[in-house]
N, C-alpha and C positions, 0 to 999 in steps of 0.2 A: 837792901838788896832788891833789885828789880824782879818783879814776878815773871815767871816763865810764860812765854807766848805759846810754846808747844811742849807737851809732856807726854810720856808714855809710862804706864804703870803695869809692870809684870806682863809685858806684851809677849805673847807666845803664839807660835804657829807650827802646826804639825800637819803633814800629809800622810795619814796612816802612821806607820812606824817611823817615818822620817821627820825629824825635827829640824826646822830651818830658822827658827827664831826662838831663843830661850830666855823667857822672862826678862825682857829688856826694860830697864828703867832709864829714862833719858829725859833731859830738859834742855830747852833752848830759849835764851832771853832775847828781847829786842836789842838790836844793835850788835849782836854777836855773830861772828863769822866762824863757823865750825866746819871741820872736815871729817868725813867718815871714810876710814881706810881699812884695808884688810886684804888678805890673799884672795885669789879667785875662788869662788864658792863659799866665801865667808858669810854670805847672807846680807850683803849691803843693799843690793837691789830689792831683795825681799823686804827688808826693813822699810825702805822708802815706799814700796808698794803697799805695805801695811799702813804707813802714815797717811798716804793719799787716798786710800780706799779702793785701790785696784784689786786687792785681795782682802778678805776679812780675817781677823785673828781667830785662833782657836780659843784664846782667853786673853784677858787683859784689856786695857783701854787706851784710847788716844784722846788727849785733851788739847783743844785749840782755843786760845784766848779765854780760858776758864770754862769752856763748854765741852761736854763729852760729845765727840763726833764719831765715836767708834762705829755706829750703825749708819752713818750718813754716806751718801753717794760721793763719787769724785766731784761731780758738779756742785753739790752742796758745800763741799769743803773749799772748792775754789771760790765760791761766793762769800765764804767766811774768811777768805784770805790766805789759803794754802795753795800755792802755785808751783808747778814742777816743769822743768825742761827735761828732755830725754837725751840719751847718749847718741842716738841717731836722729837727725833733724826731721821735723814733721811740718815743713813749711809748704806753702803754696808757691811752687817754683815759677809758675807762669804769671803770677801777679807781681806787682811792684812791691818794693820794700814797704812803702807807706801803706799800700792796700792791705798787706798782711797785718800791720799794726792796727789799722782802722777796723778791720774785722774783729780783732780782740777788744777794741774799745767799744764797738757796737754791742758785743756780747756783755761786757761789763756794765754798760748803761742800759741793758735790757732792750736793745734795738735789733737783736739778731734775727728775729722772725717777724718783725713788724714792718709796716709799709715804710718806704723811704722817708726820712725826715726832711724838713724844709731845707732849702739851700743855706740859710743862715746857720742851721744846726749842723749841717754837713761841714760847713766852713770851720765851726768851732771844733768838731771832732778831728778834722784834718790838722788844725793848729795844735791840738793836743798830741796827735801822733808825731808831728815834727818836733814838738818839745821833747818827747821821749827819745826820738832818734838823735836829737842834738846832744842829749846827755851821754849817748854812747858813741858819738862821733860818726853817726850814720846819716845825718841830714843831707849830706851831699849825694847820697846814694838813694834817696827816697823815691825817685822816679825810675829807677832801674829795676828790671825784673830780677827776682831773687836768683834765678839760675845764672845770671851774669856775674854774680859776686864771687870773690874768692871764698873758699870754705870757711876761713876764719871769720870773715864778715857775716857769713850766713849764721854762724853760731851766735854772733852778737844780735842778729835779727831775732833769734829765738828768745834771747834775754829781753829784748825790747818788747816782744809780744807778752812775755811773762809780766813785765812791769806795767803794761797796759791794763792788766787785770787787777792792778792795785793790791799786790800781795802784802800780807803781814809777815808771812814765812815764805821764803823762796828756796826751793830744793833744786839743785843743779846737778844733773847726772853727767859726770865727766865733761865739763864745759870745754876742756882743752883737747878732747879726743879728736884725733885726725888732723889737728892743726900743726903746721910746721913750727919748730921750736922758735923760729924768728918772729912768730906772731903771738906766742903765748903771753908776751909782755903786755900786749893790748888787752887781752882778757883779764889779766891781773889788774891793770889800771882801771878797767871798768868795774870789776868787783870791789876794788877799794873805794870807788866813788859812789857806791850805792848809799841810799839814805841811811843815816845813823840809827833810825828806829826800825829798820828792816832786819829781821833775823834770817841769816843765810846758812844753809847746810849744803855742802858739796860732797859728792862721791868723786874721788879723783885718785888716779894712779901716778900722776906726775908729782913726785915728791918735792921737786923744786917749787912748784906752784903751791902745794900744800903748806910747806914750811914758811913760805913768804906770806901767804894769804891768811892762814887760819890763826885765830886767837886761841882756839882749843881744838883738840883732836880726839876723836873716839875711834878705837881700834876694835873691829869685830873679827872674831875667829869662830868658825863653826856655829854661827848664829847667836853667839853670846858676846857680851862686852868683855874684852880682855883687859883693856886699860882706857883711861880717859884723863886728859890733862893738857897742860900747855905744850907747845912744840918742844921746848927744852926738856920737859918731863918725859915726853914720849920718846924723844931722841936718845935719852939716857936710860930708858927702861930696858933692863937686860932681857926680860921676858919678851917684850915686843921686838927687840933686835933679833933674838933667836928665832922667833916664830915668823916674823915678816920683814922687818927693815934690813936686817943683816948688820954686820959689824961695821960697815963702812959709812953708815949714815952720818950726814953732817947737817945740823940745824942751821 
């Protein structure tokens, strides 16, 4: 059995008397595509914030690639391979698509605050950016400013930036949010094409996307894991249907 690339052990978070994460034990293996679902207020974003270091846990631990990263900053976790996209895009809209990706590559290669590299090095970085854009079908948009792109393409640019940081674990917060239903197929195709050794966790409310994309689903309710299993297991779980999915769910 493949060792987990990401684990949590008894991860717990309280704000005074309010508990928002209840002793969550979780694991994610390389090559696994997992969805995190649950009703509004279930604690999904809180859990991802705990994973990425945006907020510290009250107790418990986060293990990334065998190393305890519980006390590390967001930036340190990114350098170790945990990368996140957000529900609302955080792109540089006045820069080109390629420039957005190049900035991420500069950061990954440690060039973010250094003098400009040589022309040959810039050419290599640009080629690397276009290789990533090509994987997502964005290479033809490379010289366009981000603000000129349809919203669905902008979400793909976010994924391109995340890939430029060379993640081992990719956390996607509602990648289909705000995208017309006619464009969600493109997002799914991109997710399915990601490297087989990359672990992907998505927070998503689009159940069609979840049940097509995910190999495994974790259901959170009131900050605790209600159920975890394959799409078929979750779709046929009476407790999950009663609490969240409803009786009409089809896998």
